[in-house]
TORPA-4810 file (N, C-alpha, C, O; in nm, 3 decimals):
<nodes>
NODE_1_7.846_16.340_10.007_7.735_16.430_9.985_7.646_16.435_10.109_7.657_16.352_10.199_M
NODE_2_7.558_16.536_10.112_7.470_16.553_10.226_7.358_16.451_10.226_7.355_16.359_10.144_G
NODE_3_7.267_16.468_10.320_7.158_16.371_10.331_7.067_16.380_10.208_7.054_16.486_10.146_K
NODE_4_7.005_16.269_10.176_6.921_16.261_10.057_6.793_16.340_10.077_6.744_16.355_10.189_K
NODE_5_6.742_16.391_9.967_6.624_16.476_9.970_6.530_16.430_9.860_6.572_16.362_9.766_D
NODE_6_6.402_16.467_9.871_6.307_16.429_9.767_6.332_16.508_9.638_6.287_16.465_9.532_E
NODE_7_6.401_16.620_9.643_6.433_16.699_9.525_6.570_16.656_9.473_6.656_16.615_9.551_K
NODE_8_6.588_16.666_9.343_6.713_16.622_9.282_6.824_16.724_9.305_6.803_16.845_9.291_A
NODE_9_6.940_16.675_9.342_7.057_16.762_9.360_7.111_16.800_9.223_7.114_16.717_9.131_A
NODE_10_7.153_16.925_9.209_7.209_16.972_9.082_7.357_17.000_9.096_7.413_17.076_9.016_T
NODE_11_7.421_16.941_9.191_7.564_16.960_9.214_7.592_16.952_9.362_7.512_16.899_9.439_G
NODE_12_7.707_17.006_9.402_7.741_17.007_9.544_7.815_17.136_9.576_7.874_17.198_9.488_S
NODE_13_7.810_17.176_9.703_7.879_17.295_9.749_7.958_17.260_9.875_7.922_17.167_9.948_I
NODE_14_8.065_17.334_9.899_8.149_17.311_10.016_8.116_17.416_10.120_8.131_17.535_10.094_F
NODE_15_8.072_17.373_10.238_8.029_17.466_10.343_8.143_17.511_10.434_8.127_17.610_10.505_L
NODE_16_8.255_17.442_10.433_8.365_17.481_10.518_8.409_17.369_10.610_8.360_17.256_10.601_G
NODE_17_8.503_17.401_10.699_8.561_17.298_10.785_8.549_17.330_10.933_8.613_17.265_11.016_V
NODE_18_8.467_17.429_10.968_8.458_17.474_11.106_8.353_17.393_11.183_8.244_17.443_11.209_D
NODE_19_8.386_17.269_11.220_8.292_17.184_11.293_8.263_17.237_11.432_8.155_17.215_11.485_E
NODE_20_8.359_17.307_11.492_8.340_17.361_11.628_8.222_17.458_11.631_8.143_17.458_11.725_K
NODE_21_8.211_17.542_11.527_8.103_17.641_11.521_7.975_17.582_11.466_7.868_17.602_11.523_T
NODE_22_7.983_17.509_11.355_7.864_17.467_11.282_7.826_17.321_11.302_7.719_17.279_11.258_W
NODE_23_7.910_17.243_11.368_7.879_17.101_11.386_7.910_17.023_11.259_7.932_17.081_11.153_G
NODE_24_7.910_16.893_11.270_7.946_16.807_11.157_7.850_16.825_11.039_7.893_16.823_10.924_K
NODE_25_7.720_16.843_11.066_7.621_16.855_10.959_7.635_16.986_10.882_7.589_16.996_10.768_A
NODE_26_7.698_17.088_10.941_7.710_17.218_10.875_7.844_17.239_10.808_7.881_17.353_10.779_G
NODE_27_7.917_17.131_10.783_8.049_17.144_10.720_8.064_17.040_10.610_7.983_16.949_10.595_T
NODE_28_8.171_17.056_10.532_8.202_16.961_10.425_8.117_16.982_10.301_8.050_17.084_10.288_G
NODE_29_8.120_16.885_10.212_8.045_16.890_10.087_7.902_16.843_10.110_7.879_16.741_10.175_W
NODE_30_7.806_16.919_10.058_7.665_16.884_10.068_7.600_16.898_9.931_7.649_16.971_9.846_V
NODE_31_7.489_16.827_9.912_7.414_16.839_9.787_7.363_16.982_9.771_7.318_17.044_9.868_D
NODE_32_7.369_17.034_9.649_7.313_17.165_9.618_7.181_17.141_9.545_7.179_17.078_9.440_Y
NODE_33_7.074_17.191_9.602_6.941_17.176_9.542_6.890_17.316_9.511_6.852_17.392_9.601_I
NODE_34_6.890_17.349_9.383_6.858_17.486_9.342_6.717_17.528_9.379_6.691_17.648_9.394_S
NODE_35_6.626_17.434_9.394_6.489_17.467_9.433_6.483_17.541_9.566_6.390_17.619_9.589_E
NODE_36_6.580_17.519_9.654_6.580_17.584_9.785_6.604_17.734_9.775_6.579_17.807_9.871_Y
NODE_37_6.652_17.782_9.660_6.673_17.925_9.642_6.547_17.995_9.595_6.544_18.118_9.585_E
NODE_38_6.444_17.919_9.566_6.318_17.978_9.521_6.239_18.025_9.643_6.220_17.951_9.740_C
NODE_39_6.193_18.149_9.638_6.119_18.205_9.749_5.992_18.271_9.698_5.973_18.285_9.577_T
NODE_40_5.909_18.310_9.786_5.786_18.380_9.748_5.714_18.427_9.872_5.747_18.387_9.984_G
NODE_41_5.616_18.511_9.852_5.544_18.567_9.965_5.425_18.484_10.009_5.356_18.521_10.104_G
NODE_42_5.400_18.373_9.941_5.285_18.291_9.978_5.313_18.145_9.944_5.421_18.111_9.895_S
NODE_43_5.215_18.061_9.970_5.230_17.919_9.935_5.186_17.893_9.792_5.195_17.779_9.745_T
NODE_44_5.140_17.995_9.720_5.099_17.981_9.582_5.221_17.959_9.494_5.311_18.043_9.492_D
NODE_45_5.229_17.846_9.421_5.346_17.819_9.337_5.371_17.927_9.231_5.485_17.947_9.189_P
NODE_46_5.266_17.998_9.188_5.284_18.103_9.088_5.357_18.224_9.146_5.407_18.308_9.071_A
NODE_47_5.363_18.235_9.279_5.427_18.348_9.345_5.574_18.322_9.376_5.640_18.408_9.435_D
NODE_48_5.626_18.207_9.339_5.765_18.173_9.369_5.860_18.248_9.276_5.829_18.271_9.159_R
NODE_49_5.975_18.286_9.329_6.078_18.356_9.252_6.206_18.275_9.261_6.262_18.260_9.369_H
NODE_50_6.252_18.224_9.148_6.374_18.144_9.144_6.480_18.220_9.065_6.456_18.255_8.949_C
NODE_51_6.596_18.248_9.123_6.697_18.325_9.051_6.751_18.253_8.928_6.807_18.317_8.839_P
NODE_52_6.735_18.121_8.921_6.787_18.046_8.807_6.681_18.023_8.699_6.710_17.956_8.600_H
NODE_53_6.560_18.076_8.717_6.452_18.058_8.620_6.407_18.195_8.570_6.380_18.285_8.650_T
NODE_54_6.400_18.211_8.438_6.358_18.337_8.378_6.213_18.328_8.336_6.176_18.240_8.258_L
NODE_55_6.131_18.418_8.387_5.991_18.423_8.349_5.974_18.524_8.235_6.056_18.614_8.219_K
NODE_56_5.867_18.509_8.157_5.842_18.601_8.047_5.835_18.746_8.094_5.879_18.836_8.024_D
NODE_57_5.779_18.768_8.213_5.765_18.904_8.265_5.901_18.965_8.302_5.911_19.087_8.316_A
NODE_58_6.004_18.883_8.318_6.135_18.932_8.361_6.235_18.948_8.248_6.346_18.996_8.272_D
NODE_59_6.201_18.910_8.126_6.302_18.902_8.021_6.335_19.034_7.953_6.429_19.039_7.873_D
NODE_60_6.261_19.140_7.981_6.286_19.273_7.924_6.295_19.269_7.771_6.368_19.348_7.711_M
NODE_61_6.223_19.178_7.709_6.222_19.169_7.564_6.341_19.095_7.505_6.351_19.084_7.383_G
NODE_62_6.430_19.044_7.588_6.547_18.971_7.539_6.511_18.824_7.518_6.420_18.773_7.584_L
NODE_63_6.580_18.758_7.427_6.554_18.615_7.410_6.592_18.538_7.535_6.682_18.580_7.608_P
NODE_64_6.526_18.426_7.561_6.553_18.348_7.682_6.684_18.272_7.674_6.734_18.225_7.776_H
NODE_65_6.741_18.261_7.557_6.871_18.195_7.543_6.968_18.290_7.476_6.929_18.377_7.398_K
NODE_66_7.096_18.272_7.507_7.198_18.357_7.448_7.243_18.466_7.542_7.181_18.488_7.647_G
NODE_67_7.349_18.534_7.506_7.411_18.634_7.593_7.389_18.778_7.546_7.420_18.872_7.618_R
NODE_68_7.337_18.793_7.428_7.323_18.926_7.369_7.244_19.020_7.459_7.130_18.991_7.495_E
NODE_69_7.304_19.133_7.494_7.237_19.234_7.575_7.234_19.207_7.724_7.178_19.287_7.799_G
NODE_70_7.292_19.099_7.769_7.289_19.064_7.911_7.414_19.112_7.982_7.524_19.107_7.927_R
NODE_71_7.396_19.159_8.104_7.507_19.206_8.187_7.518_19.119_8.311_7.419_19.061_8.355_L
NODE_72_7.639_19.110_8.366_7.660_19.039_8.491_7.692_19.142_8.598_7.793_19.213_8.588_L
NODE_73_7.607_19.150_8.699_7.627_19.245_8.808_7.691_19.172_8.926_7.643_19.068_8.970_H
NODE_74_7.800_19.230_8.978_7.875_19.170_9.088_7.883_19.272_9.201_7.923_19.386_9.179_V
NODE_75_7.846_19.231_9.321_7.864_19.313_9.441_7.981_19.254_9.519_7.980_19.136_9.552_N
NODE_76_8.081_19.337_9.548_8.201_19.291_9.616_8.214_19.364_9.749_8.232_19.486_9.752_L
NODE_77_8.206_19.290_9.858_8.225_19.348_9.991_8.369_19.325_10.034_8.420_19.213_10.023_A
NODE_78_8.434_19.431_10.081_8.575_19.421_10.120_8.594_19.486_10.256_8.570_19.606_10.272_S
NODE_79_8.638_19.407_10.354_8.669_19.461_10.486_8.819_19.447_10.508_8.867_19.339_10.541_F
NODE_80_8.891_19.556_10.490_9.035_19.561_10.510_9.106_19.448_10.435_9.201_19.389_10.486_R
NODE_81_9.060_19.419_10.314_9.111_19.307_10.235_9.226_19.351_10.146_9.204_19.426_10.051_D
NODE_82_9.349_19.305_10.175_9.462_19.344_10.091_9.458_19.280_9.951_9.531_19.323_9.862_P
NODE_83_9.374_19.179_9.932_9.365_19.113_9.802_9.253_19.169_9.714_9.233_19.120_9.603_L
NODE_84_9.182_19.267_9.761_9.072_19.325_9.684_9.117_19.378_9.548_9.050_19.350_9.448_C
NODE_85_9.228_19.453_9.538_9.271_19.499_9.405_9.300_19.383_9.310_9.267_19.390_9.192_P
NODE_86_9.361_19.277_9.362_9.392_19.160_9.278_9.263_19.092_9.233_9.252_19.047_9.118_R
NODE_87_9.165_19.084_9.322_9.037_19.024_9.287_8.971_19.100_9.173_8.922_19.039_9.078_T
NODE_88_8.970_19.232_9.181_8.912_19.313_9.073_8.989_19.294_8.942_8.928_19.279_8.836_L
NODE_89_9.121_19.294_8.951_9.203_19.276_8.830_9.170_19.142_8.764_9.145_19.136_8.644_K
NODE_90_9.170_19.035_8.843_9.142_18.902_8.787_9.000_18.892_8.734_8.976_18.825_8.633_Y
NODE_91_8.907_18.959_8.800_8.768_18.954_8.754_8.758_19.003_8.610_8.687_18.944_8.528_M
NODE_92_8.830_19.111_8.578_8.822_19.168_8.444_8.918_19.103_8.346_8.884_19.088_8.228_F
NODE_93_9.037_19.064_8.389_9.133_19.007_8.295_9.101_18.862_8.259_9.141_18.815_8.153_T
NODE_94_9.029_18.792_8.345_8.997_18.652_8.316_8.856_18.633_8.261_8.819_18.522_8.223_K
NODE_95_8.777_18.739_8.257_8.640_18.729_8.205_8.642_18.714_8.053_8.724_18.776_7.984_A
NODE_96_8.553_18.633_8.003_8.540_18.617_7.858_8.486_18.745_7.795_8.529_18.783_7.686_T
NODE_97_8.393_18.811_7.863_8.335_18.936_7.813_8.339_19.042_7.923_8.236_19.072_7.983_R
NODE_98_8.458_19.099_7.951_8.469_19.196_8.061_8.382_19.321_8.040_8.346_19.387_8.137_P
NODE_99_8.350_19.352_7.917_8.267_19.470_7.890_8.125_19.453_7.943_8.051_19.551_7.956_Q
NODE_100_8.086_19.330_7.972_7.952_19.305_8.024_7.946_19.294_8.176_7.841_19.264_8.232_D
NODE_101_8.059_19.319_8.243_8.062_19.316_8.389_8.025_19.453_8.445_8.068_19.556_8.394_L
NODE_102_7.946_19.453_8.550_7.914_19.574_8.626_7.945_19.542_8.771_7.882_19.455_8.830_R
NODE_103_8.043_19.612_8.829_8.091_19.579_8.963_8.066_19.696_9.058_8.093_19.812_9.026_V
NODE_104_8.014_19.663_9.176_7.999_19.759_9.284_8.084_19.710_9.400_8.076_19.594_9.440_R
NODE_105_8.165_19.801_9.455_8.254_19.764_9.565_8.210_19.838_9.690_8.198_19.960_9.690_V
NODE_106_8.186_19.763_9.797_8.161_19.820_9.929_8.287_19.793_10.009_8.316_19.679_10.045_L
NODE_107_8.360_19.899_10.037_8.491_19.884_10.099_8.492_19.949_10.237_8.447_20.062_10.254_Q
NODE_108_8.545_19.875_10.334_8.561_19.928_10.469_8.709_19.915_10.504_8.760_19.805_10.526_Q
NODE_109_8.778_20.028_10.507_8.921_20.031_10.533_8.955_20.139_10.634_8.874_20.227_10.664_N
NODE_110_9.076_20.131_10.686_9.135_20.241_10.761_9.225_20.314_10.661_9.326_20.259_10.618_I
NODE_111_9.189_20.437_10.623_9.257_20.506_10.512_9.410_20.513_10.527_9.481_20.500_10.427_P
NODE_112_9.460_20.534_10.644_9.605_20.548_10.661_9.677_20.415_10.661_9.799_20.411_10.642_E
NODE_113_9.606_20.304_10.682_9.671_20.175_10.697_9.645_20.078_10.581_9.735_20.001_10.545_E
NODE_114_9.528_20.081_10.521_9.490_19.980_10.423_9.499_20.033_10.280_9.477_20.151_10.253_D
NODE_115_9.532_19.943_10.190_9.538_19.976_10.048_9.396_19.990_9.994_9.309_19.911_10.028_E
NODE_116_9.375_20.090_9.912_9.244_20.112_9.852_9.219_20.005_9.746_9.308_19.970_9.670_D
NODE_117_9.099_19.954_9.743_9.064_19.846_9.650_9.072_19.891_9.505_9.098_19.810_9.416_C
NODE_118_9.049_20.018_9.480_9.045_20.067_9.342_9.177_20.127_9.294_9.181_20.188_9.187_L
NODE_119_9.285_20.111_9.369_9.414_20.164_9.324_9.493_20.060_9.251_9.604_20.087_9.206_E
</nodes>
């Protein structure tokens, strides 16, 4: 795991193996601390926005627990990726609730050479 922090780790993430580019500290498994994803426009704690925390103002009238009425939005960037069609297929065939997925694909291909992601 990565170096210890005053905040509790909620898991770990793998940063990669490219030590030449990122150095030893920027590779391998490191502690994941979800608090680091919280941002805000000021030092006021009330102004912080955490993607993993739902505030009453953000709930759109839905209950804070449960899946009813919730959608999962996925943005997929594809640059000449021959596996993009397979990724989309697996996303929907392996999802527990594929009807709740909303996918946007940003595709950059050479039309005469690359397979279209949506074919």
